[in-house]
N, C-alpha and C positions, 0 to 999 in steps of 0.2 A: 721463390719456393721456401726459402730459408730453412726450418726445421727439418722439412722432408727432401731437402736437395741431397744428391749424392755426394758425400764426403770428398769422395778421390775425384770427382769431377770437379768439385771446388777448389781443391788443391792444384790441380792442373791449371784451372783459370787464375788463381793467384800467382801461379809461377809464371804463366803468360804475361801477366800484368808487369811483373819485375823484369822480365825479359824483353820487354818492348815499350820501355820509356821513352824512347825516342819518337813513338806514335802519340804521345800525350801533346792536349792542347794547351795545358798549363802545367807548370811544374809540381811534382807530386800527386797528381790526379791518380795515376794507376798505383802508386805506392798506398794512397788511401784506400783504394779498392781493394788492394791485396790484403790489407791489414783487417778490413771488414770481414773478409772470408776466412782469414785465418781465427778470427775471434768466433766466427759462426760455428767453424769446424771444432774449435774446442769445446764451445757449449754444446755441441751434438754429443761429444764424448761423455760430458758431465751428465749430460740428460740421460744417456743410456744407463750409466752407473746409477743415478738417482731412481730411476724408473724400475729397473730389474733388482734393486736393493730391497724392495717392497716398501719404499718410503712413503709416507702418507702423501698423497698428491698435492694438498695445499702447502706443503713445504717447499715444493720446487715449481710450482705452476700456480698462476695468478688466477683469480676468480674469472677473468676474461679468457683464459685458458692460453696466455702467453707465457712463456718461459722466463723464469726469475733470472737476474744477472748471475754471471759466473762466479763471482764473490759469495753470492747467497748460496749458490748449489754446493760449493765448497764446504762453507760454514754448516751446511745441513748434513754433509755427509761426514764431517767430522763428529755430529752429535751421535747418540746413541739411541737405539730402538727402545722405547720405553717399557716394551714389552720382555724383550730377551736381553736387554743390556748390552747388544753387540753394537759396534759402530757400523754405519751403513757401507762404508769402503769396504769392511771385512766381510760383510754380508753379500756384497757384489762379488767377492774373491771367492766365494764357495759356490758361485752360481756356474753357469755354464761356461766353457772353455772362451767364447768370444766376448762374455761379458768380464769375465776375470781378468781377460787380456788387458782390458782398459782400467779396471780397477788397481791391478798391480802398478799402474804408471801412476799412483797418487802423486808422489813427490813431483814429477815431471809436469803433470796437469797442474799441480799447485803452482810451480814456478811460472809456467807460460799463461796462467791465468793472471799472475802479478804483472808479467811483463808485457803482455798484450793489452793490458787494462790502459788504453789511450783512446780517448774519444774521437768519434769520425767528425763531430761537428767543430766550428771555429774555436779556438781556445787562445788566449792572450800569453802564450809561452811556446817555447819551442818543443818539438816533439823528440822524445828520447830515442825511439828505435830507427834502426836504419835497414835497407834493403836485406843486409847480410842476416838480421836477425829474423826477418820474415822466411828467408829462405831455410834458416837453421830450424824453424819451427814446421815448416812444409816437410823437411827431410824426417823430422821426428814422427809427425802426424802419418807419413806413408809407411813408418815402421809399426805404426800401431792399427790403423785401419785397413780393412779388407772389405772385400764385397758383402761379407755377411752383416756387417753393422749397418747397412744401409737397411737391411730387410728388418733388422731389430727397431730401427727409428720408426719405419712404417707401420709395423705391427703396433708399436707402443702408442703412436700418435692415434691410430685408428680406435684403439680402446680407450684413450683419453676423451676424443671427441664423441665417442659413442654414448656418452652418459649411463654406462652400464649394460649396455645392450651388447657389446663385444667385450672379449679377454682374450689375453695371449697364453698359449701354451706351447710347449716344445715336443716334436716327434722324436723318434730314436736318432735322428742324425742331427740333432740340435736345430732344426730349421724351426723357426716362429711359425706356429699356427694362429691364425686370427678366427675365433670361434665367435658365431652369431647364435643369439637366442631367438627362435621364432616360435610364435604362438600359432597352434593348428585349432582351429575352431569346427564346431559342427558343420558349419557351410561348406567345410572342405571335402567333406564327403560327397561323391558325385557318383552318377552312372556313366561309364566310359562308353566309346563308340560301338563297343561289343556287347553292351547290355550289362557288363559286369560291375558290382560295385568296387569302387576305388575311393583312394584318398589324396587330393592334392596337396603339394607343399607350397607354403607362401613364398612368393617371388620379390627378392630384394635384388635392386640393381646394384652392379658394381660400376663405380664411376672410375673411368681411366682419365687422369688428368694429363696435360701435356708436360714434358720434361725440357721443353726448349722455350718457355715463356713463363711468366708470373702469373700463377692460378688468381683469379679475381672472384669477389663475391661471397656468398655464405657456403660454409663448408656443408657438403652434401650429407643427407641422412642416409649414407650406404658407405659400403667398404671402399675405400678410396686408394688407388694404385697410381703411381706414375707410370707414364707410358714407358715401356722398354725394361720395365723392373720384372724379372723372373725368379721366382724361388720362395715368394711368401705363400705358405700354405692356407687353406681355408677349411674351416668345418662349420657343421650347423649342430645345435642342441634343440630337439623338437620338445616343445612343452605344450600340456594344455592350458586352457585359459586361466585354470587355476595356479599354473606355475609348475605343476608335477611333470616329471620327465615322462615321454612317450616311449613305450617298449616297443620297438622297431622289427622285433624278431619275426612275427609272422602278423598277418592281417588280423588275426583273432587277438593278439596281445595289444594291436594298436587300438582296436575296439574296447577291449578293456581297461586301457588306459584312461578312457573317458567314461568310465562306467563305477567310479569309485563310490559315488552317492546316489540315493535315489532320486535326486533331481536331475542329475547327469544322465542316468539312465532313462529316465523319461524323455528327456530332451533329445536323446540320441535315438530312441525308439520312434518319436515323432518324426524325427529327420529322415530316418531309414524308410517309414512309412510312406513320407512323401516322394522318396525315390522308386517306391513300388517294392519294397523288401519288408519282410516280417523280422523284427528281432526279439528274440526270447532269451531270458536269463535263466539258467539252470542252477539251483543250489548245489553247492559241493562243500562238504565239510564246513558248514557255517559261513560260507561266502558264496557269491554268484558269480557265474561265468557266461559269458556271452554266447548264445547259440544263433547264429543268423541262418 
């Protein structure tokens, strides 16, 4: 699961590895596994800071949408936004409390990025870190991460993988909300079971992935939430095929959102006629309003 994994669960698993070395099939196996989880958890912290510092995506994510190395992320965070001239660390410190909490640990994160920088593959030299070092990192990380950070990761990953179809905002309680842009077309107007005119909203699936196994295959074209995760907000922005926001206050304002050009008015009139309704436009102050 890597980037989407729960950092607090990853830390518990790493600690279990270190406390149960007697179950190893060969010496050092659990220590290597614990080290990998510690590095992944560190990278999750850096990912959150990079994403919410408004850093340009190519600076911390490769074209194949994999995260760059911890050292690269730190170098990018040390650089300055070319527009504001502000270091990305400092931009993240000015963000929501859950993000600033990580950014304020700049010195610690840099130190652990350096200390944990040991490859998990075979190397012709002895390893530097011992179990006590990993336990020290686990203690540090538990003091930094809380349940809110997993929500930040899930929201940010969904935005990155959506190719512009989703974006993250925060509500009044600093909870991340993933918004999706949905296009409502003329064909979404229909006659309901009572015979009245209505409009349907596009349906997009929400994919719940297992949290007890490694997900495989292509990333779904949907909002992806790990099973058991509670708290990520979801919102929708309805737009016309032209990309204009739809006014959802009343049915009349919805219709008028589709009537900004003569071509749109003609198409909507045709659709309503097909459904058995006459749509007329009344001129008011050099504008036209729908009157069905």
